[in-house]
OpenMM code with the backbone's topology and positions (N, CA, C; nanometers):
from openmm import Vec3, app, unit

residues = "MET LYS ASN THR TYR LEU ILE SER HIS PHE PRO LEU LEU SER ILE LEU LEU PHE SER LEU SER LEU ALA ILE TYR MET GLU SER THR THR ILE GLU TRP PHE ILE GLN VAL GLY LEU LEU ASN GLY MET LEU GLU PHE PHE SER GLU THR GLY ILE THR PHE THR LEU LEU PHE LEU TRP LEU ALA LEU PHE PHE MET ALA PHE SER ALA LEU LYS LEU VAL ALA GLY THR MET MET GLU LEU SER LEU LEU LEU PHE SER LYS ASP GLU ASP GLY LYS ALA LEU ARG HIS ILE ARG SER GLY THR TRP ILE TYR LEU ILE GLY GLY ALA VAL SER LEU ALA PHE VAL ARG MET PRO GLU GLY ILE ALA SER VAL PHE LEU VAL SER THR VAL LEU TYR LEU ALA TYR PHE LEU TYR ARG MET ALA ASP SER LEU SER PHE VAL ARG PHE ILE GLY MET THR LEU PHE HIS VAL SER PHE TRP CYS ALA LEU THR ALA ALA VAL GLY TYR THR VAL LEU ARG LEU TYR ASN GLY LEU ILE ASN SER LEU PRO ILE".split()
positions = [
    Vec3(-3.5467, 3.6426, -1.9607),
    Vec3(-3.6802, 3.5927, -1.9340),
    Vec3(-3.7319, 3.5221, -2.0582),
    Vec3(-3.7700, 3.3978, -2.0434),
    Vec3(-3.8226, 3.3207, -2.1560),
    Vec3(-3.9714, 3.2989, -2.1340),
    Vec3(-4.0495, 3.3663, -2.2141),
    Vec3(-4.1941, 3.3574, -2.2052),
    Vec3(-4.2446, 3.2723, -2.3207),
    Vec3(-4.3287, 3.1739, -2.2900),
    Vec3(-4.3792, 3.0835, -2.3935),
    Vec3(-4.4705, 3.1546, -2.4917),
    Vec3(-4.5250, 3.2687, -2.4541),
    Vec3(-4.6172, 3.3415, -2.5400),
    Vec3(-4.5488, 3.4519, -2.6208),
    Vec3(-4.4173, 3.4586, -2.6141),
    Vec3(-4.3429, 3.5649, -2.6811),
    Vec3(-4.3652, 3.5650, -2.8319),
    Vec3(-4.3771, 3.4489, -2.8918),
    Vec3(-4.3928, 3.4423, -3.0370),
    Vec3(-4.5363, 3.4077, -3.0779),
    Vec3(-4.6311, 3.4260, -2.9903),
    Vec3(-4.7693, 3.3872, -3.0198),
    Vec3(-4.8340, 3.4735, -3.1275),
    Vec3(-4.7807, 3.5907, -3.1534),
    Vec3(-4.8377, 3.6787, -3.2553),
    Vec3(-4.7761, 3.6554, -3.3937),
    Vec3(-4.6759, 3.5707, -3.4053),
    Vec3(-4.6103, 3.5456, -3.5336),
    Vec3(-4.7042, 3.4885, -3.6402),
    Vec3(-4.7941, 3.3949, -3.6066),
    Vec3(-4.8864, 3.3476, -3.7108),
    Vec3(-4.9738, 3.4599, -3.7674),
    Vec3(-5.0203, 3.5490, -3.6812),
    Vec3(-5.1014, 3.6618, -3.7290),
    Vec3(-5.0201, 3.7513, -3.8222),
    Vec3(-4.8971, 3.7817, -3.7834),
    Vec3(-4.8115, 3.8642, -3.8690),
    Vec3(-4.7801, 3.7939, -4.0004),
    Vec3(-4.7579, 3.6649, -3.9955),
    Vec3(-4.7307, 3.5887, -4.1175),
    Vec3(-4.8498, 3.5929, -4.2121),
    Vec3(-4.9682, 3.5721, -4.1584),
    Vec3(-5.0895, 3.5778, -4.2395),
    Vec3(-5.1059, 3.7161, -4.3004),
    Vec3(-5.0816, 3.8198, -4.2220),
    Vec3(-5.0926, 3.9564, -4.2742),
    Vec3(-4.9911, 3.9836, -4.3848),
    Vec3(-4.8684, 3.9364, -4.3689),
    Vec3(-4.7655, 3.9613, -4.4695),
    Vec3(-4.7955, 3.8884, -4.6006),
    Vec3(-4.8312, 3.7608, -4.5926),
    Vec3(-4.8662, 3.6877, -4.7149),
    Vec3(-4.9909, 3.7480, -4.7797),
    Vec3(-5.0900, 3.7850, -4.6986),
    Vec3(-5.2118, 3.8457, -4.7524),
    Vec3(-5.1822, 3.9793, -4.8182),
    Vec3(-5.0957, 4.0582, -4.7563),
    Vec3(-5.0617, 4.1888, -4.8123),
    Vec3(-4.9896, 4.1748, -4.9453),
    Vec3(-4.8971, 4.0821, -4.9547),
    Vec3(-4.8241, 4.0663, -5.0812),
    Vec3(-4.9186, 4.0231, -5.1932),
    Vec3(-5.0098, 3.9315, -5.1656),
    Vec3(-5.1064, 3.8908, -5.2672),
    Vec3(-5.2076, 4.0013, -5.2963),
    Vec3(-5.2471, 4.0767, -5.1939),
    Vec3(-5.3437, 4.1855, -5.2140),
    Vec3(-5.2845, 4.2971, -5.2996),
    Vec3(-5.1574, 4.3282, -5.2817),
    Vec3(-5.0934, 4.4311, -5.3636),
    Vec3(-5.0910, 4.3867, -5.5097),
    Vec3(-5.0566, 4.2617, -5.5332),
    Vec3(-5.0563, 4.2105, -5.6702),
    Vec3(-5.1971, 4.2160, -5.7307),
    Vec3(-5.2958, 4.1663, -5.6574),
    Vec3(-5.4323, 4.1620, -5.7098),
    Vec3(-5.4907, 4.3014, -5.7284),
    Vec3(-5.4553, 4.3947, -5.6430),
    Vec3(-5.5047, 4.5328, -5.6583),
    Vec3(-5.4540, 4.5928, -5.7880),
    Vec3(-5.3272, 4.5772, -5.8175),
    Vec3(-5.2732, 4.6320, -5.9425),
    Vec3(-5.3297, 4.5596, -6.0639),
    Vec3(-5.3506, 4.4295, -6.0527),
    Vec3(-5.4109, 4.3536, -6.1623),
    Vec3(-5.5551, 4.3965, -6.1856),
    Vec3(-5.6290, 4.4210, -6.0799),
    Vec3(-5.7679, 4.4648, -6.0917),
    Vec3(-5.7754, 4.6036, -6.1545),
    Vec3(-5.6875, 4.6939, -6.1149),
    Vec3(-5.6841, 4.8279, -6.1747),
    Vec3(-5.6534, 4.8175, -6.3244),
    Vec3(-5.5574, 4.7338, -6.3604),
    Vec3(-5.5256, 4.7141, -6.5027),
    Vec3(-5.6456, 4.6589, -6.5783),
    Vec3(-5.7189, 4.5680, -6.5167),
    Vec3(-5.8375, 4.5128, -6.5811),
    Vec3(-5.9453, 4.6200, -6.5960),
    Vec3(-5.9637, 4.7033, -6.4932),
    Vec3(-6.0596, 4.8131, -6.5018),
    Vec3(-6.0254, 4.9070, -6.6178),
    Vec3(-5.8970, 4.9314, -6.6386),
    Vec3(-5.8526, 5.0173, -6.7492),
    Vec3(-5.8824, 4.9498, -6.8828),
    Vec3(-5.8562, 4.8204, -6.8937),
    Vec3(-5.8778, 4.7481, -7.0191),
    Vec3(-6.0242, 4.7450, -7.0614),
    Vec3(-6.1136, 4.7279, -6.9648),
    Vec3(-6.2561, 4.7216, -6.9992),
    Vec3(-6.3218, 4.8585, -6.9991),
    Vec3(-6.2454, 4.9631, -6.9678),
    Vec3(-6.2981, 5.0992, -6.9712),
    Vec3(-6.3837, 5.1358, -6.8520),
    Vec3(-6.3698, 5.0663, -6.7440),
    Vec3(-6.4505, 5.0895, -6.6245),
    Vec3(-6.3891, 5.1942, -6.5324),
    Vec3(-6.2576, 5.2103, -6.5389),
    Vec3(-6.1907, 5.2999, -6.4453),
    Vec3(-6.2318, 5.4455, -6.4656),
    Vec3(-6.2469, 5.4903, -6.5897),
    Vec3(-6.2852, 5.6299, -6.6144),
    Vec3(-6.4213, 5.6615, -6.5548),
    Vec3(-6.5146, 5.5690, -6.5648),
    Vec3(-6.6461, 5.5886, -6.5043),
    Vec3(-6.6396, 5.5911, -6.3524),
    Vec3(-6.5548, 5.5081, -6.2970),
    Vec3(-6.5410, 5.5050, -6.1516),
    Vec3(-6.4752, 5.6324, -6.0992),
    Vec3(-6.3834, 5.6888, -6.1791),
    Vec3(-6.3131, 5.8100, -6.1358),
    Vec3(-6.4058, 5.9310, -6.1282),
    Vec3(-6.5227, 5.9253, -6.1925),
    Vec3(-6.6197, 6.0341, -6.1818),
    Vec3(-6.6816, 6.0403, -6.0429),
    Vec3(-6.6846, 5.9273, -5.9751),
    Vec3(-6.7484, 5.9210, -5.8433),
    Vec3(-6.6491, 5.9059, -5.7289),
    Vec3(-6.5341, 5.8444, -5.7554),
    Vec3(-6.4358, 5.8172, -5.6506),
    Vec3(-6.2986, 5.8670, -5.6952),
    Vec3(-6.2150, 5.8946, -5.5985),
    Vec3(-6.0776, 5.9320, -5.6319),
    Vec3(-5.9973, 5.8057, -5.6642),
    Vec3(-5.8887, 5.8242, -5.7370),
    Vec3(-5.8045, 5.7085, -5.7716),
    Vec3(-5.7451, 5.6453, -5.6465),
    Vec3(-5.7078, 5.7286, -5.5509),
    Vec3(-5.6535, 5.6774, -5.4247),
    Vec3(-5.7593, 5.5976, -5.3493),
    Vec3(-5.8823, 5.6467, -5.3501),
    Vec3(-5.9915, 5.5766, -5.2826),
    Vec3(-6.0186, 5.4414, -5.3445),
    Vec3(-6.0162, 5.4353, -5.4780),
    Vec3(-6.0371, 5.3077, -5.5470),
    Vec3(-5.9237, 5.2116, -5.5136),
    Vec3(-5.8008, 5.2627, -5.5177),
    Vec3(-5.6843, 5.1786, -5.4901),
    Vec3(-5.6896, 5.1216, -5.3487),
    Vec3(-5.7156, 5.2070, -5.2501),
    Vec3(-5.7182, 5.1588, -5.1116),
    Vec3(-5.8366, 5.0666, -5.0856),
    Vec3(-5.9501, 5.0944, -5.1493),
    Vec3(-6.0656, 5.0061, -5.1310),
    Vec3(-6.0377, 4.8677, -5.1873),
    Vec3(-5.9809, 4.8629, -5.3092),
    Vec3(-5.9465, 4.7335, -5.3681),
    Vec3(-5.8410, 4.6615, -5.2847),
    Vec3(-5.7409, 4.7364, -5.2371),
    Vec3(-5.6371, 4.6754, -5.1538),
    Vec3(-5.6968, 4.6167, -5.0267),
    Vec3(-5.7862, 4.6902, -4.9637),
    Vec3(-5.8495, 4.6413, -4.8407),
    Vec3(-5.9353, 4.5187, -4.8673),
    Vec3(-6.0125, 4.5196, -4.9768),
    Vec3(-6.0987, 4.4048, -5.0074),
    Vec3(-6.0166, 4.2798, -5.0378),
    Vec3(-5.9111, 4.2937, -5.1174),
    Vec3(-5.8258, 4.1785, -5.1466),
    Vec3(-5.7531, 4.1313, -5.0208),
    Vec3(-5.7082, 4.2263, -4.9380),
    Vec3(-5.6405, 4.1903, -4.8136),
    Vec3(-5.7346, 4.1112, -4.7226),
    Vec3(-5.8585, 4.1566, -4.7111),
    Vec3(-5.9561, 4.0860, -4.6278),
    Vec3(-5.9843, 3.9459, -4.6816),
    Vec3(-5.9960, 3.9345, -4.8134),
    Vec3(-6.0232, 3.8043, -4.8738),
    Vec3(-5.9084, 3.7067, -4.8499),
    Vec3(-5.7856, 3.7500, -4.8759),
    Vec3(-5.6713, 3.6617, -4.8546),
    Vec3(-5.6483, 3.6346, -4.7065),
    Vec3(-5.6749, 3.7333, -4.6209),
    Vec3(-5.6616, 3.7118, -4.4769),
    Vec3(-5.7559, 3.6009, -4.4308),
    Vec3(-5.8798, 3.6035, -4.4806),
    Vec3(-5.9750, 3.4990, -4.4432),
    Vec3(-5.9306, 3.3624, -4.4945),
    Vec3(-5.8790, 3.3575, -4.6167),
    Vec3(-5.8351, 3.2300, -4.6733),
    Vec3(-5.7165, 3.1731, -4.5952),
    Vec3(-5.6167, 3.2567, -4.5668),
    Vec3(-5.5006, 3.2087, -4.4913),
    Vec3(-5.5372, 3.1742, -4.3470),
    Vec3(-5.6311, 3.2473, -4.2899),
    Vec3(-5.6760, 3.2154, -4.1531),
    Vec3(-5.7452, 3.0801, -4.1502),
    Vec3(-5.8241, 3.0521, -4.2527),
    Vec3(-5.8894, 2.9209, -4.2604),
    Vec3(-5.7851, 2.8106, -4.2767),
    Vec3(-5.6841, 2.8349, -4.3602),
    Vec3(-5.5770, 2.7362, -4.3753),
    Vec3(-5.5030, 2.7147, -4.2440),
    Vec3(-5.4794, 2.8211, -4.1696),
    Vec3(-5.4103, 2.8109, -4.0401),
    Vec3(-5.4938, 2.7291, -3.9425),
    Vec3(-5.6236, 2.7521, -3.9427),
    Vec3(-5.7125, 2.6769, -3.8542),
    Vec3(-5.7116, 2.5279, -3.8880),
    Vec3(-5.7201, 2.4967, -4.0166),
    Vec3(-5.7183, 2.3571, -4.0590),
    Vec3(-5.5825, 2.2945, -4.0271),
    Vec3(-5.4742, 2.3680, -4.0556),
    Vec3(-5.3395, 2.3149, -4.0295),
    Vec3(-5.3175, 2.2901, -3.8808),
    Vec3(-5.3622, 2.3813, -3.7970),
    Vec3(-5.3479, 2.3623, -3.6524),
    Vec3(-5.4262, 2.2430, -3.6025),
    Vec3(-5.5465, 2.2275, -3.6551),
    Vec3(-5.6291, 2.1139, -3.6160),
    Vec3(-5.5660, 1.9827, -3.6607),
    Vec3(-5.5154, 1.9788, -3.7839),
    Vec3(-5.4529, 1.8568, -3.8343),
    Vec3(-5.3242, 1.8248, -3.7588),
    Vec3(-5.2501, 1.9292, -3.7218),
    Vec3(-5.1273, 1.9069, -3.6466),
    Vec3(-5.1595, 1.8444, -3.5106),
    Vec3(-5.2567, 1.8992, -3.4407),
    Vec3(-5.2910, 1.8460, -3.3094),
    Vec3(-5.3562, 1.7087, -3.3198),
    Vec3(-5.4319, 1.6857, -3.4270),
    Vec3(-5.4891, 1.5533, -3.4466),
    Vec3(-5.3801, 1.4498, -3.4737),
    Vec3(-5.2799, 1.4888, -3.5518),
    Vec3(-5.1701, 1.3952, -3.5775),
    Vec3(-5.0902, 1.3692, -3.4499),
    Vec3(-5.0768, 1.4696, -3.3650),
    Vec3(-5.0094, 1.4471, -3.2366),
    Vec3(-5.0909, 1.3523, -3.1492),
    Vec3(-5.2217, 1.3658, -3.1527),
    Vec3(-5.3083, 1.2762, -3.0761),
    Vec3(-5.2950, 1.1324, -3.1251),
    Vec3(-5.2906, 1.1153, -3.2560),
    Vec3(-5.2884, 0.9804, -3.3125),
    Vec3(-5.1515, 0.9140, -3.3080),
    Vec3(-5.0431, 0.9918, -3.3235),
    Vec3(-4.9124, 0.9305, -3.3441),
    Vec3(-4.8093, 0.9575, -3.2349),
    Vec3(-4.8236, 1.0639, -3.1588),
    Vec3(-4.7203, 1.0998, -3.0617),
    Vec3(-4.7382, 1.0245, -2.9301),
    Vec3(-4.6259, 0.9949, -2.8667),
    Vec3(-4.6276, 0.9331, -2.7337),
    Vec3(-4.6443, 1.0385, -2.6241),
    Vec3(-4.6232, 1.1641, -2.6614),
    Vec3(-4.6290, 1.2751, -2.5663),
    Vec3(-4.7742, 1.2997, -2.5230),
    Vec3(-4.7970, 1.2969, -2.3935),
    Vec3(-4.9315, 1.3211, -2.3417),
    Vec3(-4.9406, 1.4522, -2.2645),
    Vec3(-4.8264, 1.5163, -2.2378),
    Vec3(-4.8247, 1.6391, -2.1590),
    Vec3(-4.8327, 1.7662, -2.2426),
    Vec3(-4.8133, 1.7570, -2.3714),
    Vec3(-4.8154, 1.8744, -2.4580),
    Vec3(-4.6806, 1.9418, -2.4738),
    Vec3(-4.5747, 1.8743, -2.4291),
    Vec3(-4.4401, 1.9318, -2.4459),
    Vec3(-4.4039, 1.9443, -2.5934),
    Vec3(-4.4463, 1.8488, -2.6727),
    Vec3(-4.4153, 1.8511, -2.8162),
    Vec3(-4.4800, 1.9713, -2.8840),
    Vec3(-4.5991, 2.0037, -2.8406),
    Vec3(-4.6688, 2.1199, -2.8984),
    Vec3(-4.5950, 2.2490, -2.8666),
    Vec3(-4.5396, 2.2590, -2.7489),
    Vec3(-4.4615, 2.3781, -2.7126),
    Vec3(-4.3304, 2.3844, -2.7902),
    Vec3(-4.2718, 2.2682, -2.8185),
    Vec3(-4.1466, 2.2655, -2.8941),
    Vec3(-4.1645, 2.3141, -3.0373),
    Vec3(-4.2739, 2.2765, -3.0994),
    Vec3(-4.2913, 2.3122, -3.2406),
    Vec3(-4.3459, 2.4532, -3.2597),
    Vec3(-4.3868, 2.5177, -3.1537),
    Vec3(-4.4409, 2.6534, -3.1644),
    Vec3(-4.3370, 2.7514, -3.2184),
    Vec3(-4.2102, 2.7269, -3.1917),
    Vec3(-4.1063, 2.8182, -3.2388),
    Vec3(-4.0867, 2.8102, -3.3902),
    Vec3(-4.1489, 2.7147, -3.4561),
    Vec3(-4.1399, 2.7042, -3.6011),
    Vec3(-4.2162, 2.8120, -3.6746),
    Vec3(-4.2919, 2.8929, -3.6013),
    Vec3(-4.3654, 3.0013, -3.6670),
    Vec3(-4.2712, 3.1063, -3.7252),
    Vec3(-4.1450, 3.1046, -3.6835),
    Vec3(-4.0446, 3.1923, -3.7435),
    Vec3(-4.0342, 3.1672, -3.8938),
    Vec3(-4.0496, 3.0436, -3.9339),
    Vec3(-4.0356, 3.0067, -4.0749),
    Vec3(-4.1390, 3.0809, -4.1589),
    Vec3(-4.2638, 3.0790, -4.1143),
    Vec3(-4.3684, 3.1490, -4.1898),
    Vec3(-4.3530, 3.3009, -4.1812),
    Vec3(-4.3059, 3.3506, -4.0691),
    Vec3(-4.2856, 3.4954, -4.0572),
    Vec3(-4.1791, 3.5425, -4.1559),
    Vec3(-4.0696, 3.4708, -4.1639),
    Vec3(-3.9640, 3.5065, -4.2596),
    Vec3(-4.0163, 3.4899, -4.4026),
    Vec3(-4.0913, 3.3838, -4.4279),
    Vec3(-4.1505, 3.3629, -4.5597),
    Vec3(-4.2464, 3.4749, -4.5979),
    Vec3(-4.3257, 3.5222, -4.5023),
    Vec3(-4.4169, 3.6331, -4.5290),
    Vec3(-4.3424, 3.7605, -4.5626),
    Vec3(-4.2323, 3.7858, -4.4926),
    Vec3(-4.1510, 3.9047, -4.5217),
    Vec3(-4.0864, 3.8933, -4.6599),
    Vec3(-4.0386, 3.7748, -4.6937),
    Vec3(-3.9768, 3.7545, -4.8253),
    Vec3(-4.0815, 3.7673, -4.9366),
    Vec3(-4.2045, 3.7270, -4.9095),
    Vec3(-4.3089, 3.7335, -5.0125),
    Vec3(-4.3372, 3.8772, -5.0561),
    Vec3(-4.3089, 3.9730, -4.9703),
    Vec3(-4.3296, 4.1137, -5.0085),
    Vec3(-4.2359, 4.1573, -5.1200),
    Vec3(-4.1259, 4.0857, -5.1391),
    Vec3(-4.0345, 4.1171, -5.2492),
    Vec3(-4.0905, 4.0699, -5.3832),
    Vec3(-4.1942, 3.9867, -5.3801),
    Vec3(-4.2505, 3.9298, -5.5029),
    Vec3(-4.3915, 3.9802, -5.5313),
    Vec3(-4.4216, 4.1054, -5.4967),
    Vec3(-4.5583, 4.1559, -5.5138),
    Vec3(-4.5989, 4.1675, -5.6598),
    Vec3(-4.5072, 4.1634, -5.7509),
    Vec3(-4.5390, 4.1676, -5.8945),
    Vec3(-4.5379, 4.0288, -5.9583),
    Vec3(-4.5054, 3.9262, -5.8792),
    Vec3(-4.4955, 3.7903, -5.9317),
    Vec3(-4.5733, 3.6944, -5.8415),
    Vec3(-4.6952, 3.6590, -5.8779),
    Vec3(-4.7717, 3.5674, -5.7921),
    Vec3(-4.7075, 3.4295, -5.7818),
    Vec3(-4.6329, 3.3906, -5.8848),
    Vec3(-4.5632, 3.2620, -5.8789),
    Vec3(-4.4566, 3.2654, -5.7698),
    Vec3(-4.3915, 3.3801, -5.7545),
    Vec3(-4.2910, 3.3951, -5.6496),
    Vec3(-4.3524, 3.3866, -5.5109),
    Vec3(-4.4682, 3.4509, -5.4946),
    Vec3(-4.5374, 3.4460, -5.3645),
    Vec3(-4.5788, 3.3025, -5.3336),
    Vec3(-4.6354, 3.2350, -5.4340),
    Vec3(-4.6765, 3.0957, -5.4139),
    Vec3(-4.5562, 3.0070, -5.3843),
    Vec3(-4.4452, 3.0331, -5.4518),
    Vec3(-4.3233, 2.9539, -5.4278),
    Vec3(-4.2709, 2.9749, -5.2863),
    Vec3(-4.2701, 3.1001, -5.2410),
    Vec3(-4.2249, 3.1293, -5.1048),
    Vec3(-4.3157, 3.0605, -5.0034),
    Vec3(-4.4473, 3.0631, -5.0269),
    Vec3(-4.5408, 2.9980, -4.9365),
    Vec3(-4.5189, 2.8465, -4.9359),
    Vec3(-4.4983, 2.7890, -5.0530),
    Vec3(-4.4750, 2.6447, -5.0625),
    Vec3(-4.3446, 2.6047, -4.9944),
    Vec3(-4.2400, 2.6822, -5.0168),
    Vec3(-4.1107, 2.6532, -4.9517),
    Vec3(-4.1247, 2.6675, -4.8004),
    Vec3(-4.1948, 2.7701, -4.7541),
    Vec3(-4.2165, 2.7877, -4.6099),
    Vec3(-4.2925, 2.6693, -4.5518),
    Vec3(-4.3909, 2.6217, -4.6248),
    Vec3(-4.4704, 2.5087, -4.5775),
    Vec3(-4.3868, 2.3814, -4.5693),
    Vec3(-4.3057, 2.3557, -4.6713),
    Vec3(-4.2203, 2.2363, -4.6706),
    Vec3(-4.1166, 2.2459, -4.5580),
    Vec3(-4.0584, 2.3647, -4.5407),
    Vec3(-3.9612, 2.3828, -4.4321),
    Vec3(-4.0268, 2.3644, -4.2956),
    Vec3(-4.1493, 2.4155, -4.2793),
    Vec3(-4.2182, 2.3984, -4.1521),
    Vec3(-4.2513, 2.2514, -4.1275),
    Vec3(-4.2930, 2.1800, -4.2329),
    Vec3(-4.3202, 2.0374, -4.2162),
    Vec3(-4.1937, 1.9632, -4.1744),
    Vec3(-4.0817, 1.9963, -4.2380),
    Vec3(-3.9547, 1.9326, -4.2010),
    Vec3(-3.9170, 1.9671, -4.0572),
    Vec3(-3.9340, 2.0937, -4.0191),
    Vec3(-3.9046, 2.1359, -3.8813),
    Vec3(-3.9960, 2.0627, -3.7831),
    Vec3(-4.1237, 2.0538, -3.8172),
    Vec3(-4.2220, 1.9859, -3.7328),
    Vec3(-4.1825, 1.8395, -3.7113),
    Vec3(-4.1493, 1.7721, -3.8195),
    Vec3(-4.1122, 1.6311, -3.8077),
    Vec3(-3.9794, 1.6138, -3.7342),
    Vec3(-3.8859, 1.7058, -3.7549),
    Vec3(-3.7574, 1.6998, -3.6838),
    Vec3(-3.7786, 1.7157, -3.5327),
    Vec3(-3.8615, 1.8132, -3.4942),
    Vec3(-3.8853, 1.8368, -3.3515),
    Vec3(-3.9655, 1.7234, -3.2882),
    Vec3(-4.0449, 1.6535, -3.3686),
    Vec3(-4.1276, 1.5455, -3.3168),
    Vec3(-4.0547, 1.4121, -3.3145),
    Vec3(-3.9387, 1.4044, -3.3767),
    Vec3(-3.8674, 1.2770, -3.3904),
    Vec3(-3.8385, 1.2113, -3.2558),
    Vec3(-3.8158, 1.2910, -3.1508),
    Vec3(-3.7859, 1.2338, -3.0196),
    Vec3(-3.9041, 1.1601, -2.9584),
    Vec3(-4.0239, 1.2068, -2.9872),
    Vec3(-4.1412, 1.1443, -2.9258),
    Vec3(-4.2134, 1.0495, -3.0214),
    Vec3(-4.1458, 1.0085, -3.1284),
    Vec3(-4.2074, 0.9184, -3.2254),
    Vec3(-4.1161, 0.7994, -3.2525),
    Vec3(-4.1758, 0.6833, -3.2662),
    Vec3(-4.1001, 0.5694, -3.3169),
    Vec3(-4.0935, 0.5833, -3.4691),
    Vec3(-4.0160, 0.4986, -3.5345),
    Vec3(-4.0011, 0.5079, -3.6796),
    Vec3(-4.1352, 0.4882, -3.7511),
    Vec3(-4.2128, 0.3916, -3.7048),
    Vec3(-4.3425, 0.3634, -3.7669),
    Vec3(-4.4380, 0.4822, -3.7462),
    Vec3(-4.4383, 0.5376, -3.6261),
    Vec3(-4.5240, 0.6546, -3.5997),
    Vec3(-4.4774, 0.7757, -3.6794),
    Vec3(-4.3470, 0.7893, -3.6960),
    Vec3(-4.2913, 0.8992, -3.7759),
    Vec3(-4.3400, 0.8899, -3.9208),
    Vec3(-4.3321, 0.7705, -3.9780),
    Vec3(-4.3798, 0.7488, -4.1152),
    Vec3(-4.5309, 0.7719, -4.1213),
    Vec3(-4.6029, 0.7245, -4.0221),
    Vec3(-4.7484, 0.7436, -4.0185),
    Vec3(-4.7863, 0.8908, -4.0133),
    Vec3(-4.7167, 0.9676, -3.9287),
    Vec3(-4.7469, 1.1093, -3.9182),
    Vec3(-4.7147, 1.1817, -4.0483),
    Vec3(-4.6025, 1.1469, -4.1091),
    Vec3(-4.5655, 1.2096, -4.2362),
    Vec3(-4.6693, 1.1790, -4.3430),
    Vec3(-4.7069, 1.0532, -4.3558),
    Vec3(-4.8075, 1.0153, -4.4549),
    Vec3(-4.9429, 1.0777, -4.4244),
    Vec3(-4.9753, 1.0920, -4.2968),
    Vec3(-5.1012, 1.1545, -4.2568),
    Vec3(-5.1076, 1.2985, -4.3079),
    Vec3(-5.0028, 1.3751, -4.2831),
    Vec3(-5.0017, 1.5150, -4.3257),
    Vec3(-4.9984, 1.5279, -4.4777),
    Vec3(-4.9112, 1.4536, -4.5411),
    Vec3(-4.8986, 1.4635, -4.6869),
    Vec3(-5.0280, 1.4204, -4.7555),
    Vec3(-5.0861, 1.3103, -4.7108),
    Vec3(-5.2096, 1.2630, -4.7753),
    Vec3(-5.3261, 1.3579, -4.7498),
    Vec3(-5.3349, 1.4159, -4.6299),
    Vec3(-5.4437, 1.5090, -4.6029),
    Vec3(-5.4338, 1.6314, -4.6923),
    Vec3(-5.3136, 1.6917, -4.7010),
    Vec3(-5.3004, 1.8141, -4.7803),
    Vec3(-5.3147, 1.7860, -4.9291),
    Vec3(-5.2706, 1.6711, -4.9748),
    Vec3(-5.2909, 1.6351, -5.1157),
    Vec3(-5.4397, 1.6143, -5.1442),
    Vec3(-5.5099, 1.5464, -5.0542),
    Vec3(-5.6533, 1.5235, -5.0727),
    Vec3(-5.7306, 1.6551, -5.0686),
    Vec3(-5.6956, 1.7429, -4.9771),
    Vec3(-5.7647, 1.8721, -4.9687),
    Vec3(-5.7401, 1.9553, -5.0944),
    Vec3(-5.6160, 1.9585, -5.1415),
    Vec3(-5.5833, 2.0329, -5.2633),
    Vec3(-5.6570, 1.9749, -5.3830),
    Vec3(-5.6610, 1.8424, -5.3937),
    Vec3(-5.7316, 1.7785, -5.5047),
    Vec3(-5.8821, 1.8074, -5.4989),
    Vec3(-5.9398, 1.8042, -5.3797),
    Vec3(-6.0833, 1.8305, -5.3661),
    Vec3(-6.1170, 1.9750, -5.4032),
    Vec3(-6.0358, 2.0686, -5.3567),
    Vec3(-6.0602, 2.2094, -5.3905),
    Vec3(-6.0390, 2.2317, -5.5400),
    Vec3(-5.9328, 2.1748, -5.5954),
    Vec3(-5.9077, 2.1885, -5.7388),
    Vec3(-6.0207, 2.1298, -5.8223),
    Vec3(-6.0692, 2.0132, -5.7840),
    Vec3(-6.1803, 1.9497, -5.8551),
    Vec3(-6.3057, 2.0358, -5.8472),
    Vec3(-6.3347, 2.0909, -5.7306),
    Vec3(-6.4528, 2.1751, -5.7133),
    Vec3(-6.4433, 2.3006, -5.7987),
    Vec3(-6.3260, 2.3637, -5.7998),
    Vec3(-6.3074, 2.4836, -5.8812),
    Vec3(-6.3214, 2.4497, -6.0295),
    Vec3(-6.2655, 2.3385, -6.0716),
    Vec3(-6.2759, 2.2968, -6.2114),
    Vec3(-6.4206, 2.2680, -6.2502),
    Vec3(-6.4940, 2.2013, -6.1630),
    Vec3(-6.6363, 2.1752, -6.1897),
    Vec3(-6.7161, 2.3047, -6.1971),
    Vec3(-6.6878, 2.3985, -6.1078),
    Vec3(-6.7561, 2.5273, -6.1094),
    Vec3(-6.7242, 2.6038, -6.2377),
    Vec3(-6.5991, 2.6033, -6.2768),
    Vec3(-6.5574, 2.6705, -6.4002),
    Vec3(-6.6245, 2.6074, -6.5225),
    Vec3(-6.6243, 2.4748, -6.5311),
    Vec3(-6.6876, 2.4071, -6.6439),
    Vec3(-6.8389, 2.4331, -6.6475),
    Vec3(-6.9024, 2.4363, -6.5322),
    Vec3(-7.0457, 2.4670, -6.5260),
    Vec3(-7.0752, 2.6087, -6.5719),
    Vec3(-6.9878, 2.7001, -6.5341),
    Vec3(-7.0045, 2.8404, -6.5761),
    Vec3(-6.9859, 2.8547, -6.7263),
    Vec3(-6.8825, 2.7900, -6.7807),
    Vec3(-6.8557, 2.7967, -6.9253),
    Vec3(-6.9691, 2.7310, -7.0038),
    Vec3(-7.0189, 2.6182, -6.9563),
    Vec3(-7.1266, 2.5493, -7.0267),
    Vec3(-7.2584, 2.6256, -7.0213),
    Vec3(-7.2764, 2.7104, -6.9225),
    Vec3(-7.4022, 2.7844, -6.9119),
    Vec3(-7.4029, 2.9129, -6.9958),
    Vec3(-7.2893, 2.9512, -7.0513),
    Vec3(-7.2841, 3.0707, -7.1344),
    Vec3(-7.3525, 3.0459, -7.2686),
    Vec3(-7.4336, 3.1410, -7.3122),
    Vec3(-7.5036, 3.1224, -7.4417),
    Vec3(-7.4095, 3.1564, -7.5581),
    Vec3(-7.3413, 3.0556, -7.6069),
    Vec3(-7.2463, 3.0778, -7.7180),
    Vec3(-7.3015, 3.0140, -7.8443),
] * unit.nanometer
topology = app.Topology()
chain = topology.addChain("A")
for resn in residues:
    res = topology.addResidue(resn, chain)
    for name in ("N", "CA", "C"):
        topology.addAtom(name, app.Element.getBySymbol(name[0]), res)
């Protein structure tokens, strides 16, 4: 029996796995920071160490889950917009074909758990998963695209994600510079 909805939960699992790997790293980093600034001993008077650990893990997990969910929403919207603009397919068959590519992110999320002590490793796994998914997406779409539309779709995705990354990076840099300049030094 082949059900089209069989893998519909893979994006959720992928988001949870990537979020968990980053949350575990950030929880341990936050605990180390609490120890360095001398805050952990004061917190231990009111809360248990296990309670602090699980609370931090849950908060970081929720934060990363929201961030990855927002990225998934934007990516899904951009994918369907690119199909609207460049694909000859009007029935939605192409969308069903590329749905099986969620395996790539699921495997990437599982692999990211091996790098819970290395944020660079988690980021690398996410980047490799994204590049592999883009390649899979373009490969599956090649049948319903002419060469010009194929190039257009590729440039559309690459330029959008580069522009979004640059805009977020610029905003973070401006916020950081504003914060540093406002400190009374």
